[in-house]
N, CA, C, O and the ligand as a Tripos MOL2 file, in Angstrom:
@<TRIPOS>MOLECULE
protein
  225   223    57     0     0
PROTEIN
NO_CHARGES

@<TRIPOS>ATOM
      1 N          33.4460   -8.7820  -27.0530 N.3       1 MET1
      2 CA         34.7230   -9.4640  -27.2480 C.3       1 MET1
      3 C          35.5450   -8.8250  -28.3480 C.2       1 MET1
      4 O          35.0100   -8.4100  -29.3770 O.2       1 MET1
      5 N          36.8360   -8.7490  -28.1280 N.am      2 VAL2
      6 CA         37.7280   -8.2200  -29.1520 C.3       2 VAL2
      7 C          37.9770   -9.2920  -30.2030 C.2       2 VAL2
      8 O          38.2620  -10.4460  -29.8850 O.2       2 VAL2
      9 N          37.8630   -8.8810  -31.4660 N.am      3 LYS3
     10 CA         38.0410   -9.8220  -32.5580 C.3       3 LYS3
     11 C          39.4640   -9.7680  -33.0790 C.2       3 LYS3
     12 O          40.0350   -8.6870  -33.2200 O.2       3 LYS3
     13 N          40.0330  -10.9150  -33.3620 N.am      4 LYS4
     14 CA         41.3860  -10.9470  -33.8890 C.3       4 LYS4
     15 C          41.3410  -11.1810  -35.3960 C.2       4 LYS4
     16 O          40.5730  -11.9990  -35.9010 O.2       4 LYS4
     17 N          42.1900  -10.4360  -36.0890 N.am      5 LEU5
     18 CA         42.1670  -10.5050  -37.5420 C.3       5 LEU5
     19 C          43.5900  -10.6280  -38.0680 C.2       5 LEU5
     20 O          44.4870   -9.9160  -37.6160 O.2       5 LEU5
     21 N          43.7910  -11.5160  -39.0070 N.am      6 THR6
     22 CA         45.0960  -11.6300  -39.6410 C.3       6 THR6
     23 C          44.9850  -11.1400  -41.0760 C.2       6 THR6
     24 O          44.1150  -11.5750  -41.8300 O.2       6 THR6
     25 N          45.8790  -10.2280  -41.4410 N.am      7 LYS7
     26 CA         45.7610   -9.5570  -42.7380 C.3       7 LYS7
     27 C          47.0210   -9.6890  -43.5720 C.2       7 LYS7
     28 O          48.1330   -9.6070  -43.0500 O.2       7 LYS7
     29 N          46.8450   -9.8910  -44.8600 N.am      8 GLY8
     30 CA         47.9350   -9.7770  -45.8180 C.3       8 GLY8
     31 C          48.9270  -10.9200  -45.7980 C.2       8 GLY8
     32 O          48.8360  -11.8330  -44.9770 O.2       8 GLY8
     33 N          49.8780  -10.8510  -46.7190 N.am      9 SER9
     34 CA         50.8550  -11.9270  -46.8690 C.3       9 SER9
     35 C          51.8290  -11.9640  -45.6960 C.2       9 SER9
     36 O          52.4330  -12.9960  -45.4010 O.2       9 SER9
     37 N          51.9710  -10.8090  -45.0280 N.am     10 GLU10
     38 CA         52.8720  -10.7790  -43.8710 C.3      10 GLU10
     39 C          52.1920  -11.3180  -42.6230 C.2      10 GLU10
     40 O          52.8090  -11.4520  -41.5660 O.2      10 GLU10
     41 N          50.9040  -11.6240  -42.7670 N.am     11 GLU11
     42 CA         50.1160  -12.1500  -41.6510 C.3      11 GLU11
     43 C          50.2110  -11.2730  -40.4140 C.2      11 GLU11
     44 O          50.4250  -11.7500  -39.3000 O.2      11 GLU11
     45 N          50.0480   -9.9920  -40.6410 N.am     12 ARG12
     46 CA         50.0230   -9.0820  -39.4940 C.3      12 ARG12
     47 C          48.7150   -9.2850  -38.7400 C.2      12 ARG12
     48 O          47.6570   -9.5030  -39.3310 O.2      12 ARG12
     49 N          48.8200   -9.2090  -37.4410 N.am     13 GLU13
     50 CA         47.6250   -9.4320  -36.6270 C.3      13 GLU13
     51 C          47.0580   -8.1240  -36.1160 C.2      13 GLU13
     52 O          47.7790   -7.2380  -35.6570 O.2      13 GLU13
     53 N          45.7480   -8.0330  -36.2080 N.am     14 PHE14
     54 CA         45.0660   -6.8560  -35.7170 C.3      14 PHE14
     55 C          43.9500   -7.2710  -34.7810 C.2      14 PHE14
     56 O          43.4450   -8.3920  -34.8280 O.2      14 PHE14
     57 N          43.5900   -6.3400  -33.9400 N.am     15 TYR15
     58 CA         42.5250   -6.6010  -32.9780 C.3      15 TYR15
     59 C          41.4360   -5.5650  -33.1950 C.2      15 TYR15
     60 O          41.7020   -4.3640  -33.2390 O.2      15 TYR15
     61 N          40.2300   -6.0380  -33.3270 N.am     16 ILE16
     62 CA         39.1130   -5.1710  -33.6820 C.3      16 ILE16
     63 C          38.1910   -4.9470  -32.4880 C.2      16 ILE16
     64 O          37.7970   -5.8880  -31.8000 O.2      16 ILE16
     65 N          37.8640   -3.7000  -32.2620 N.am     17 CYS17
     66 CA         36.8210   -3.3790  -31.2940 C.3      17 CYS17
     67 C          35.4780   -3.6440  -31.9630 C.2      17 CYS17
     68 O          35.1530   -3.0240  -32.9750 O.2      17 CYS17
     69 N          34.7120   -4.5470  -31.4100 N.am     18 GLU18
     70 CA         33.4600   -4.9190  -32.0700 C.3      18 GLU18
     71 C          32.3790   -3.8670  -31.8940 C.2      18 GLU18
     72 O          31.3650   -3.8950  -32.5910 O.2      18 GLU18
     73 N          32.5850   -2.9580  -30.9880 N.am     19 GLU19
     74 CA         31.6040   -1.8960  -30.7870 C.3      19 GLU19
     75 C          31.6660   -0.8610  -31.9040 C.2      19 GLU19
     76 O          30.6340   -0.4790  -32.4560 O.2      19 GLU19
     77 N          32.8510   -0.4150  -32.2310 N.am     20 CYS20
     78 CA         32.9790    0.6630  -33.2140 C.3      20 CYS20
     79 C          33.6700    0.2140  -34.4950 C.2      20 CYS20
     80 O          33.6070    0.9140  -35.5060 O.2      20 CYS20
     81 N          34.3270   -0.9400  -34.4680 N.am     21 GLY21
     82 CA         34.9330   -1.4630  -35.6830 C.3      21 GLY21
     83 C          36.3520   -0.9860  -35.9520 C.2      21 GLY21
     84 O          36.9430   -1.3640  -36.9640 O.2      21 GLY21
     85 N          36.9080   -0.1700  -35.0760 N.am     22 PHE22
     86 CA         38.2870    0.2520  -35.2620 C.3      22 PHE22
     87 C          39.2480   -0.9120  -35.0240 C.2      22 PHE22
     88 O          38.9790   -1.8090  -34.2250 O.2      22 PHE22
     89 N          40.3770   -0.8750  -35.7390 N.am     23 SER23
     90 CA         41.3690   -1.9370  -35.6170 C.3      23 SER23
     91 C          42.6120   -1.4160  -34.9040 C.2      23 SER23
     92 O          43.0080   -0.2620  -35.0660 O.2      23 SER23
     93 N          43.2070   -2.2900  -34.1200 N.am     24 TYR24
     94 CA         44.4100   -1.9190  -33.3720 C.3      24 TYR24
     95 C          45.4780   -2.9890  -33.5120 C.2      24 TYR24
     96 O          45.1980   -4.1510  -33.8040 O.2      24 TYR24
     97 N          46.7200   -2.5520  -33.2920 N.am     25 GLU25
     98 CA         47.8140   -3.5050  -33.4240 C.3      25 GLU25
     99 C          47.9980   -4.3350  -32.1670 C.2      25 GLU25
    100 O          48.6570   -5.3740  -32.1990 O.2      25 GLU25
    101 N          47.4280   -3.8920  -31.0720 N.am     26 THR26
    102 CA         47.5590   -4.6770  -29.8520 C.3      26 THR26
    103 C          46.1880   -4.9880  -29.2630 C.2      26 THR26
    104 O          45.2360   -4.2180  -29.3890 O.2      26 THR26
    105 N          46.1300   -6.1250  -28.6270 N.am     27 ASN27
    106 CA         44.9150   -6.5490  -27.9530 C.3      27 ASN27
    107 C          44.5500   -5.5580  -26.8480 C.2      27 ASN27
    108 O          43.3760   -5.2990  -26.5820 O.2      27 ASN27
    109 N          45.5760   -5.0190  -26.2210 N.am     28 GLU28
    110 CA         45.3670   -4.0920  -25.1150 C.3      28 GLU28
    111 C          44.5970   -2.8520  -25.5640 C.2      28 GLU28
    112 O          43.6550   -2.4200  -24.8990 O.2      28 GLU28
    113 N          45.0060   -2.2870  -26.6950 N.am     29 LEU29
    114 CA         44.3390   -1.0840  -27.2010 C.3      29 LEU29
    115 C          42.9090   -1.3890  -27.6240 C.2      29 LEU29
    116 O          41.9940   -0.6150  -27.3450 O.2      29 LEU29
    117 N          42.7210   -2.5100  -28.2930 N.am     30 ALA30
    118 CA         41.3840   -2.8780  -28.7360 C.3      30 ALA30
    119 C          40.4640   -3.0760  -27.5430 C.2      30 ALA30
    120 O          39.2920   -2.7030  -27.5820 O.2      30 ALA30
    121 N          40.9910   -3.6550  -26.5030 N.am     31 LYS31
    122 CA         40.1980   -3.8820  -25.2910 C.3      31 LYS31
    123 C          39.8300   -2.5640  -24.6240 C.2      31 LYS31
    124 O          38.7040   -2.3640  -24.1690 O.2      31 LYS31
    125 N          40.8070   -1.6790  -24.5810 N.am     32 LYS32
    126 CA         40.5840   -0.3580  -24.0080 C.3      32 LYS32
    127 C          39.4740    0.3490  -24.7610 C.2      32 LYS32
    128 O          38.5650    0.9270  -24.1670 O.2      32 LYS32
    129 N          39.5680    0.2910  -26.0860 N.am     33 CYS33
    130 CA         38.5750    0.9300  -26.9340 C.3      33 CYS33
    131 C          37.2090    0.3300  -26.6590 C.2      33 CYS33
    132 O          36.2290    1.0530  -26.4830 O.2      33 CYS33
    133 N          37.1470   -0.9760  -26.6230 N.am     34 GLN34
    134 CA         35.8610   -1.6350  -26.4500 C.3      34 GLN34
    135 C          35.2400   -1.3440  -25.0810 C.2      34 GLN34
    136 O          34.0350   -1.1210  -24.9660 O.2      34 GLN34
    137 N          36.0740   -1.3500  -24.0670 N.am     35 ASP35
    138 CA         35.5770   -1.0020  -22.7340 C.3      35 ASP35
    139 C          34.9680    0.3960  -22.7470 C.2      35 ASP35
    140 O          33.8870    0.6360  -22.2090 O.2      35 ASP35
    141 N          35.7090    1.3170  -23.3890 N.am     36 TRP36
    142 CA         35.2400    2.7010  -23.4630 C.3      36 TRP36
    143 C          33.9450    2.7770  -24.2670 C.2      36 TRP36
    144 O          32.9880    3.4210  -23.8370 O.2      36 TRP36
    145 N          33.9070    2.1350  -25.4130 N.am     37 CYS37
    146 CA         32.7390    2.1900  -26.2850 C.3      37 CYS37
    147 C          31.4950    1.6510  -25.5800 C.2      37 CYS37
    148 O          30.4040    2.2080  -25.6960 O.2      37 CYS37
    149 N          31.6840    0.5620  -24.8510 N.am     38 GLN38
    150 CA         30.5390   -0.0440  -24.1780 C.3      38 GLN38
    151 C          30.0230    0.8490  -23.0630 C.2      38 GLN38
    152 O          28.8200    0.9260  -22.8140 O.2      38 GLN38
    153 N          30.9420    1.5150  -22.4050 N.am     39 LYS39
    154 CA         30.5670    2.3410  -21.2680 C.3      39 LYS39
    155 C          29.9480    3.6520  -21.7170 C.2      39 LYS39
    156 O          28.9410    4.0960  -21.1660 O.2      39 LYS39
    157 N          30.5610    4.2730  -22.7270 N.am     40 HIS40
    158 CA         30.1890    5.6330  -23.0950 C.3      40 HIS40
    159 C          29.3810    5.7170  -24.3840 C.2      40 HIS40
    160 O          28.8460    6.7750  -24.7130 O.2      40 HIS40
    161 N          29.2920    4.6250  -25.1030 N.am     41 HIS41
    162 CA         28.5900    4.5960  -26.3820 C.3      41 HIS41
    163 C          29.1030    5.6580  -27.3530 C.2      41 HIS41
    164 O          28.3600    6.2050  -28.1670 O.2      41 HIS41
    165 N          30.3860    5.9230  -27.2360 N.am     42 SER42
    166 CA         31.0640    6.7790  -28.2110 C.3      42 SER42
    167 C          32.5500    6.4530  -28.1020 C.2      42 SER42
    168 O          32.9780    5.7310  -27.2010 O.2      42 SER42
    169 N          33.3200    6.9940  -29.0290 N.am     43 CYS43
    170 CA         34.7370    6.6580  -29.0270 C.3      43 CYS43
    171 C          35.5500    7.7140  -28.3000 C.2      43 CYS43
    172 O          35.1710    8.8840  -28.2480 O.2      43 CYS43
    173 N          36.6660    7.2870  -27.7430 N.am     44 SER44
    174 CA         37.6070    8.2160  -27.1500 C.3      44 SER44
    175 C          38.7010    8.5210  -28.1660 C.2      44 SER44
    176 O          39.3590    7.6130  -28.6750 O.2      44 SER44
    177 N          38.8880    9.7980  -28.4540 N.am     45 LEU45
    178 CA         39.9230   10.1900  -29.4230 C.3      45 LEU45
    179 C          41.3020    9.7370  -28.9690 C.2      45 LEU45
    180 O          42.1550    9.3840  -29.7840 O.2      45 LEU45
    181 N          41.5050    9.7520  -27.6730 N.am     46 LYS46
    182 CA         42.7800    9.3150  -27.1190 C.3      46 LYS46
    183 C          43.0880    7.8810  -27.5110 C.2      46 LYS46
    184 O          44.2490    7.5070  -27.6720 O.2      46 LYS46
    185 N          42.0460    7.0860  -27.6620 N.am     47 ILE47
    186 CA         42.2400    5.6760  -28.0080 C.3      47 ILE47
    187 C          42.2140    5.4940  -29.5170 C.2      47 ILE47
    188 O          43.0580    4.7920  -30.0740 O.2      47 ILE47
    189 N          41.2600    6.1160  -30.1740 N.am     48 THR48
    190 CA         41.1020    5.8630  -31.6050 C.3      48 THR48
    191 C          42.2380    6.4470  -32.4470 C.2      48 THR48
    192 O          42.4060    6.0770  -33.6100 O.2      48 THR48
    193 N          43.0060    7.3460  -31.8690 N.am     49 LYS49
    194 CA         44.1520    7.8530  -32.6310 C.3      49 LYS49
    195 C          45.2060    6.7640  -32.8330 C.2      49 LYS49
    196 O          46.0750    6.8850  -33.6970 O.2      49 LYS49
    197 N          45.1240    5.7210  -32.0460 N.am     50 HIS50
    198 CA         46.0410    4.5860  -32.2150 C.3      50 HIS50
    199 C          45.5050    3.5510  -33.2020 C.2      50 HIS50
    200 O          46.1830    2.5710  -33.5120 O.2      50 HIS50
    201 N          44.3020    3.7680  -33.6860 N.am     51 ALA51
    202 CA         43.7030    2.7950  -34.5870 C.3      51 ALA51
    203 C          44.4580    2.7360  -35.9110 C.2      51 ALA51
    204 O          45.0350    3.7310  -36.3510 O.2      51 ALA51
    205 N          44.4500    1.5850  -36.5300 N.am     52 VAL52
    206 CA         45.0970    1.4530  -37.8360 C.3      52 VAL52
    207 C          44.0280    1.3150  -38.9140 C.2      52 VAL52
    208 O          42.9820    0.7040  -38.6960 O.2      52 VAL52
    209 N          44.3050    1.8840  -40.0620 N.am     53 ASN53
    210 CA         43.4050    1.7910  -41.1890 C.3      53 ASN53
    211 C          43.7960    0.5960  -42.0450 C.2      53 ASN53
    212 O          44.8820    0.5680  -42.6240 O.2      53 ASN53
    213 N          42.9180   -0.3810  -42.1240 N.am     54 LEU54
    214 CA         43.2440   -1.6120  -42.8510 C.3      54 LEU54
    215 C          42.9680   -1.5010  -44.3370 C.2      54 LEU54
    216 O          43.2540   -2.4310  -45.0910 O.2      54 LEU54
    217 N          42.4150   -0.3750  -44.7700 N.am     55 LYS55
    218 CA         41.9540   -0.3110  -46.1470 C.3      55 LYS55
    219 C          43.0340    0.0920  -47.1460 C.2      55 LYS55
    220 O          42.7900    0.1110  -48.3520 O.2      55 LYS55
    221 N          44.2340    0.4160  -46.6450 N.am     56 HIS56
    222 CA         45.2790    0.7410  -47.6210 C.3      56 HIS56
    223 C          46.3470   -0.3280  -47.6970 C.2      56 HIS56
    224 O          47.2950   -0.1990  -48.4720 O.2      56 HIS56
    225 ZN         35.7080    1.0090  -29.9930 Zn       57 ZN57
@<TRIPOS>BOND
     1     1     2 1
     2     2     3 1
     3     3     4 2
     4     3     5 am
     5     5     6 1
     6     6     7 1
     7     7     8 2
     8     7     9 am
     9     9    10 1
    10    10    11 1
    11    11    12 2
    12    11    13 am
    13    13    14 1
    14    14    15 1
    15    15    16 2
    16    15    17 am
    17    17    18 1
    18    18    19 1
    19    19    20 2
    20    19    21 am
    21    21    22 1
    22    22    23 1
    23    23    24 2
    24    23    25 am
    25    25    26 1
    26    26    27 1
    27    27    28 2
    28    27    29 am
    29    29    30 1
    30    30    31 1
    31    31    32 2
    32    31    33 am
    33    33    34 1
    34    34    35 1
    35    35    36 2
    36    35    37 am
    37    37    38 1
    38    38    39 1
    39    39    40 2
    40    39    41 am
    41    41    42 1
    42    42    43 1
    43    43    44 2
    44    43    45 am
    45    45    46 1
    46    46    47 1
    47    47    48 2
    48    47    49 am
    49    49    50 1
    50    50    51 1
    51    51    52 2
    52    51    53 am
    53    53    54 1
    54    54    55 1
    55    55    56 2
    56    55    57 am
    57    57    58 1
    58    58    59 1
    59    59    60 2
    60    59    61 am
    61    61    62 1
    62    62    63 1
    63    63    64 2
    64    63    65 am
    65    65    66 1
    66    66    67 1
    67    67    68 2
    68    67    69 am
    69    69    70 1
    70    70    71 1
    71    71    72 2
    72    71    73 am
    73    73    74 1
    74    74    75 1
    75    75    76 2
    76    75    77 am
    77    77    78 1
    78    78    79 1
    79    79    80 2
    80    79    81 am
    81    81    82 1
    82    82    83 1
    83    83    84 2
    84    83    85 am
    85    85    86 1
    86    86    87 1
    87    87    88 2
    88    87    89 am
    89    89    90 1
    90    90    91 1
    91    91    92 2
    92    91    93 am
    93    93    94 1
    94    94    95 1
    95    95    96 2
    96    95    97 am
    97    97    98 1
    98    98    99 1
    99    99   100 2
   100    99   101 am
   101   101   102 1
   102   102   103 1
   103   103   104 2
   104   103   105 am
   105   105   106 1
   106   106   107 1
   107   107   108 2
   108   107   109 am
   109   109   110 1
   110   110   111 1
   111   111   112 2
   112   111   113 am
   113   113   114 1
   114   114   115 1
   115   115   116 2
   116   115   117 am
   117   117   118 1
   118   118   119 1
   119   119   120 2
   120   119   121 am
   121   121   122 1
   122   122   123 1
   123   123   124 2
   124   123   125 am
   125   125   126 1
   126   126   127 1
   127   127   128 2
   128   127   129 am
   129   129   130 1
   130   130   131 1
   131   131   132 2
   132   131   133 am
   133   133   134 1
   134   134   135 1
   135   135   136 2
   136   135   137 am
   137   137   138 1
   138   138   139 1
   139   139   140 2
   140   139   141 am
   141   141   142 1
   142   142   143 1
   143   143   144 2
   144   143   145 am
   145   145   146 1
   146   146   147 1
   147   147   148 2
   148   147   149 am
   149   149   150 1
   150   150   151 1
   151   151   152 2
   152   151   153 am
   153   153   154 1
   154   154   155 1
   155   155   156 2
   156   155   157 am
   157   157   158 1
   158   158   159 1
   159   159   160 2
   160   159   161 am
   161   161   162 1
   162   162   163 1
   163   163   164 2
   164   163   165 am
   165   165   166 1
   166   166   167 1
   167   167   168 2
   168   167   169 am
   169   169   170 1
   170   170   171 1
   171   171   172 2
   172   171   173 am
   173   173   174 1
   174   174   175 1
   175   175   176 2
   176   175   177 am
   177   177   178 1
   178   178   179 1
   179   179   180 2
   180   179   181 am
   181   181   182 1
   182   182   183 1
   183   183   184 2
   184   183   185 am
   185   185   186 1
   186   186   187 1
   187   187   188 2
   188   187   189 am
   189   189   190 1
   190   190   191 1
   191   191   192 2
   192   191   193 am
   193   193   194 1
   194   194   195 1
   195   195   196 2
   196   195   197 am
   197   197   198 1
   198   198   199 1
   199   199   200 2
   200   199   201 am
   201   201   202 1
   202   202   203 1
   203   203   204 2
   204   203   205 am
   205   205   206 1
   206   206   207 1
   207   207   208 2
   208   207   209 am
   209   209   210 1
   210   210   211 1
   211   211   212 2
   212   211   213 am
   213   213   214 1
   214   214   215 1
   215   215   216 2
   216   215   217 am
   217   217   218 1
   218   218   219 1
   219   219   220 2
   220   219   221 am
   221   221   222 1
   222   222   223 1
   223   223   224 2
@<TRIPOS>SUBSTRUCTURE
     1 MET1         2 RESIDUE 1 A MET
     2 VAL2         6 RESIDUE 1 A VAL
     3 LYS3        10 RESIDUE 1 A LYS
     4 LYS4        14 RESIDUE 1 A LYS
     5 LEU5        18 RESIDUE 1 A LEU
     6 THR6        22 RESIDUE 1 A THR
     7 LYS7        26 RESIDUE 1 A LYS
     8 GLY8        30 RESIDUE 1 A GLY
     9 SER9        34 RESIDUE 1 A SER
    10 GLU10       38 RESIDUE 1 A GLU
    11 GLU11       42 RESIDUE 1 A GLU
    12 ARG12       46 RESIDUE 1 A ARG
    13 GLU13       50 RESIDUE 1 A GLU
    14 PHE14       54 RESIDUE 1 A PHE
    15 TYR15       58 RESIDUE 1 A TYR
    16 ILE16       62 RESIDUE 1 A ILE
    17 CYS17       66 RESIDUE 1 A CYS
    18 GLU18       70 RESIDUE 1 A GLU
    19 GLU19       74 RESIDUE 1 A GLU
    20 CYS20       78 RESIDUE 1 A CYS
    21 GLY21       82 RESIDUE 1 A GLY
    22 PHE22       86 RESIDUE 1 A PHE
    23 SER23       90 RESIDUE 1 A SER
    24 TYR24       94 RESIDUE 1 A TYR
    25 GLU25       98 RESIDUE 1 A GLU
    26 THR26      102 RESIDUE 1 A THR
    27 ASN27      106 RESIDUE 1 A ASN
    28 GLU28      110 RESIDUE 1 A GLU
    29 LEU29      114 RESIDUE 1 A LEU
    30 ALA30      118 RESIDUE 1 A ALA
    31 LYS31      122 RESIDUE 1 A LYS
    32 LYS32      126 RESIDUE 1 A LYS
    33 CYS33      130 RESIDUE 1 A CYS
    34 GLN34      134 RESIDUE 1 A GLN
    35 ASP35      138 RESIDUE 1 A ASP
    36 TRP36      142 RESIDUE 1 A TRP
    37 CYS37      146 RESIDUE 1 A CYS
    38 GLN38      150 RESIDUE 1 A GLN
    39 LYS39      154 RESIDUE 1 A LYS
    40 HIS40      158 RESIDUE 1 A HIS
    41 HIS41      162 RESIDUE 1 A HIS
    42 SER42      166 RESIDUE 1 A SER
    43 CYS43      170 RESIDUE 1 A CYS
    44 SER44      174 RESIDUE 1 A SER
    45 LEU45      178 RESIDUE 1 A LEU
    46 LYS46      182 RESIDUE 1 A LYS
    47 ILE47      186 RESIDUE 1 A ILE
    48 THR48      190 RESIDUE 1 A THR
    49 LYS49      194 RESIDUE 1 A LYS
    50 HIS50      198 RESIDUE 1 A HIS
    51 ALA51      202 RESIDUE 1 A ALA
    52 VAL52      206 RESIDUE 1 A VAL
    53 ASN53      210 RESIDUE 1 A ASN
    54 LEU54      214 RESIDUE 1 A LEU
    55 LYS55      218 RESIDUE 1 A LYS
    56 HIS56      222 RESIDUE 1 A HIS
    57 ZN57       225 GROUP 0 **** ****
């Protein structure tokens, strides 16, 4: 399942792929990532390049 996360004072919403832990701005991307991760047990660069870094 894709996890939803709300971050910061602006309450931006992110969607987390629970397989690899990458965060995305849309549920669609997170789902795509998770489907790929579950199937291939690795990440697709095409998908993870859309990931957002929450640590800054
Ligand atoms: Zn993933």
